[in-house]
N, C-alpha and C positions, 0 to 999 in steps of 0.2 A: 692439454698441450699435445700436439702431434709428435710422434716419435719418428725420427728419420730412420728408415729401414735399409739395411744393407742387403742387396740381392743375394739370395741363396742362404741367408741365415735368418733364423727366427729370433726376434728380440726376446730377451728374458729380463726379469727384474722389473721394477716399477718404471713408468714412463719418466724419462729424463735422468736415468741412472744406468750405470753399468751393472752386469749381473752381480758384482761384488758390492754395489752401493757406492762406488767411488765417483770422482768427478767425471763429467761427460766431456770427452775430447771433441775438438772441432772436427766435423766430418770433412773428408777430403773430396774434392771434385772428382766425379766419375767421368771416364773418357766418353761414355755414351750419353752423358748429361742426365743420368738417373738420380744423382744426389747433388744437392747444392750445398755450398759451404755454410756451416752454422755461423751466425752473426755474433760478433763479440759481445753485444749487450745480452744476448740470450745465454751465452756461456757464463757471463758474470752473474746473471740471475740464478742460474742453476747452481753455481758454486756457492752463492750466498745462502740458498736454501739448504744445501748440504751442510754447511758449517753451522747454521742455526739449529738444525736437527741434531747435530753432534752435541752442541752445548745443552740443548734441552734434555737429551737422553743421559748425558754423563754428569751434568752439573758444571762446576767451575772448571774452566779449561784455559790453558795458556795458548798463545798463537803457535808456539812450537809444537805443542801436542796436537792442535788442530791441523797443522800442516802435515804431521806424520800420519794422522788418522785418515785424512782426506786425500793425501797425495798431491796437494796443491803446493805451490811455492810460498815461502813466507811473505814476500811482498803482496801476493794475491790475497792471502789470508788477512794481512793487516788492512788492506783496502776494504775488504768485505766487512771486517769488524768495525772499521771506522764508519762505514755507511750505516750498519746496524745500530751503532751507538748514536749516530746523528738522528736516526728515526726513533730512538727511544726504546728499542727492543732489547738491547743488551746494555750492561753497565760494567765498569771495572769492579772487581771483587777482591782487592788486595793483591798480595804477592806471595809466591811460593818460595820459601827459603829452605835452607838445610840441604840443598843439592849443589853439586859442583857448578861453577859459573855464576853469572849475574842472576839476581832474583828475577823470577819470571812473573810478568803481570798476568793476572787471571781475569777472565770474563765470565759473567753469568747472565741468564735471562733476567730482565728487569721485571719483577712481579707486577708492578703497577702499569705495565704496558697494556694490560687488558683485564677485564673483569667478566666473570661468568655468573649468571643467575639461573639457578635450578629451582623449579617450583613443582609441587606435588598436589594435585587436586584429588583429595580423597572424599569418601562419602560423608565422613564426620569431621575430618580435620583438613586444614590446608597447611602444608609444610614447605619450607624453603631455606635456601642457603645461598650465600654470595661468596665467591672465591676470587682470588687473583690468578694471574696466568701461571704461577708456580704451583697452584693448588692450595695455597694457604687460605683457610677459612677466615673471612672478614666479618661475617654475620650469619646467624642461624636462628630460626624461630619456627614455631608452629602455633596456629590459632584454631579454635573450634569454629566450625561452620555454623552461622546463625541464619543465613539467608535461606528462604524457601525455594526461590526460583533460580534459574541459570544466570539471569542478569545480575541478581544480587551476589551470586557466587563470584562472578567475574569482578565485580566491584571490590569484594573482600580480597580477592587474589591480588588485585592492583594495590590495595592498601597494604597487604603483607609485603609486596615487592618494594613499595616506597619506604616502609619501616626498615627493611633490611638495608636498603641503600643509605638511609639516614644513619643507621647504626654504623655502617662502614665508612661514612663520611664522603659519599659520592652521590651524584644525581643519577636518576634512571637513564638519562641520555649517555652517561659515561659507561654503561654496560655494553660490552662488546658482543655478547651472545646470550640470549635467553632461551632456555629449553623448558617446556612445560610437559610434565607427565600426567596423564589422566586416563580414566576408563575410555574404552572405545578405540577406534582406529581412524587415522587420517588417510583418506584416499586422494593421492595427488592427482589422479586422472580426473576426478570430479571436483577437486578442491573442496572437500566436505568431510565432516565428521560423521561416523556411523557407529552403531552398537554402543551407545553411551552408558550401558549398564543401568545402575540404579539412580543416576543423576538426571532428574527430570529436566527436559529441555536442552540438555547439553549438546545435542546434535543439530540444533537450529543454526541456520546460516549467520544470524546476528551474533552468536557467541564467538565464532571464529573471527568475524569482522571486528568485534569489540576488543578481542585479544590482540589482533594485529594493530589496531589503532593505538593501543596502550604500549605495546612492546616493539612495534616496528615491523616492517614487511619481512625482515629476516628471522622472525620468530620461528622456532622449531617446535612442533607438537609431536609428542611421543606417547605411545601406549604405555600405561603405567607398568605392566608386567614386563614389557620389553625393556623399559628403563631399568627395572630391578635386575633383569638379566644382564644388561650391560654393566651394572655395578658388580654383579657376581663374577663376571668375566674379568673386571678390572681389579677388584679387591678381595674376592672370595675364593670358593673352591674351584671356580672355572678358570682361574689363572693358569695358562699353559695347556689347557685342555681344548683340543680341536673340535670335539663334538660332544655337546652336553645339552640337557634340557633342564630348564628351571621351571618348576611347577609351583604356582602360588595358590594357596588355599586359605581363604579368610572370609571376609564379607562377600567376596567374589571369587571366581576361579579363572585362572589363565595359565598359559604356558609360553615361555620364551625359548626359542630353539636356536642354538649356535651350531652351525655346520661349517666345518673346515675353517674355524676361527672367526666366522662372520655371522652376524645376526640374520636369520632368515625371516623374511616378511611375507613373501608370496605376491601374487599379481595385484591383489586389492588390499594388501596389508593385514589380512585376517589369518595368516598362518599363526597357529597357537591359540586361536579362539576355541579352546576345548569346551568352553561353557555350553556350546551348541552340539556337543557329541550326544547322540541319542542313547544315553546311559542314565537310567533313572533309579537303579538300585531296587532292592526287594520291596520297599514300601511305595515306590513310585514317587512322583514329584507333583507339587501343586500345579494344576494345569494352567491357571492364569499366570502364576509366577514363571512357569516354564516358557510360555509364549513371550514374555517380556525379557527374560534374562538368559534363556537357554535351558534345556532339560537337565544337563549335568550340574550347572550352577544352582538351579532351584533345588536339586536333590542333595548336593554335597557341600554347599557353602555353609556358613555359620547358621543361616536361617533354616536350611535344610536339616542340619543336625538337631536344632531345637524342635522342629516338627517331628523328626523321628523319635526324639526323647518323649514327646507328649504322646505319640502313638504307643510308646512302651509304658505308658501310665506313670511317668515321672511327674511329680507334683511340685508346686511352688514356683517362685520366679526362676526362670531358666535362661541360660545363655550357653553358647558352645563351650566357653571356658569352664562353666560349672559342670557341664556334662562330662568333660574330660577329667576334671578334678574328682568327680564322683566315681568315675571308672577307676582312677588310680587308687581311690580309697576302698575299692572292693565292691562297689555297687554293681550287681549283676546286670541290671537293666541298662545302666550307662555303659558297661563294658560291651554289651551286645551292640549298642548304637555305635560305639567307637570301632568295633570290628567291622560292622557293615560299612562305615565310612572309609576305613582302610581298604576294604575290598573294592569299593567303587572307585577310589583314586587309583588303586593298582590296575584296574581295567583300563582307565584312561592312559596310565603310564605304559601299559603293555601295548596299547595301540601305537604310541610313539616308538617303542622299542622295535616293533615289527616293521615299521615304515622307515625309520631313520637309523636304528641300531646305535644309539649314543653310548659312549663309554661311561657317562656319569649322569645321574639324576639328582638334582638339588631341590629339596622341599623348602618352601618359604611361606610366609604369611602366618597368621595367628594359629591356624589349625596345623599347617605344615610343620611348624616349629614346636608344636606341643610335645612335651616329654613322652617318649615311647612310641610316638606315632610313626616315625620313619621305620622303626623296627617292625611295626605291625604291617605297614605297606610292603616292606621287603618280604615278609613271610607270605603275604598274599600273592605278591608278584612272582615269587619263586614257584608257585603252583600253577602258573598260567603262561609265563613268558618262555620263549624258546631259548633265550640266553639271559643272563643276569647282569645288568649294569651295576656299577657301584652306586649306592644310594647314600646321600649325605644330607644333613640338616644345615641350612644356610645360617651362617654366623652373623649375617647382616641384620640390623635392627629395623626399627620403624622408618628410618631415613633412607632405606634402600632405593626407593624411587628417586628421591632427591640426589642421592649419590650417583645414580646412573645418569640423571640429567646433567649433572656437573661434569661427569666423565665425557659424555658426548659433546657437551657445550665447549669444553676445553679444546677438544680437537677442532671444532669449527672455528673457535676464536683464533687458534694457532694458525690455521690456514689463511684466515682473513688478514691477520697482522703480518705474517711473513710475506704475504703477497706484495705488501707495500715496499718491502726491501728487495725481494727477489724478482719482482716483475721488471722486465726491460723498460728503460726510461720512456720509449716512444709509446708504450701502451698506457702508462699512467693510471693512477687511481686504484682504489680497492676493487676487487671482483664483487659481483653480486653476492649478497649474503645467502647462506643456505636456507632453505625453507622446506616445510613438509614434515619429514621424519628425521630423527636423529641418526648420526652416522653409525654404520654397522661395524 
């Protein structure tokens, strides 16, 4: 939406609002013809959007409270609420009593006005959740991947989505917005997936086409680590932090970067693909694995930890979890492997520190959240970084990617649904659904 600019002044605040976030006054005609008067339908649309945002942020509100918060007249507020209720976006929510005067009727966002589906495509598991517009979880599930190829994985993902919808008592067509988090990056300029990690065939054009056919053209594809970063910004240590990096270390390695409160993606969506940093550690990386996944990921992911443990002559069935457990129990060989892993991750983090200087580093993933690992990374980082950011361990669990997809999808769904109420009548209809990558 274009912003009417006043000569000699720079507009501030979001488009369609005053610097204080209040209602937008009608522009006055300019003597030189530089500004045209804002049309009443546009004013009504902007005011409706403002009121809906207040209700969503604050919860139950009375018309009098909305009038006071917005600066709009009570009749204007009542008309906007009536239209929003007619469209099914808000509903009456009882009355406020115990205050002087007549009981005030309260309004809230109607949860069933929209549904958001978040799906996580992992190497071994598919996870998903379905929520309503208020964030209430209607269904949640995870299934182990059994398909060997990308086509079979798509079919299993669709089956998981259908099971979630059935559990919630809705059809897949009733979902307002679907966001899928997966390895790799979506390049909107080429409309293609790239760097799919360990999922064979995931970057083929037929995968994206199959997903769109199942979930609609408005489907949003998000890198899994970026999705987890959005969850950290919404629910975790990143709340209220303007600059932070989320580092995921598990079966893969990635970094999500929030700068000035927004997720940074880069020109081709590969910002944060630290798996390809030319850091191999003391023992080097498996050359074939490095070409497929990136040098750092081959050396420092779970498989790299296992290879390092075998080079250290650790015997028996090994996994990254067992190596870390052995180190905690006092095994010197395992402890040396963990120290080398911490040093390698600290080098990657130091690169981010010297380029971006974030105030916070959050470690996530199975290795990132291992007991004592954050302290080991901090010790190594203190010896090489010019400044020390705060280092925290993510408190988010295995559903972090799903949570991030839901957080982004809820914002998209909100924009789509409120557009039906706030759009001027002559424009009509919903705007095109968002596609490509999730909102920052």
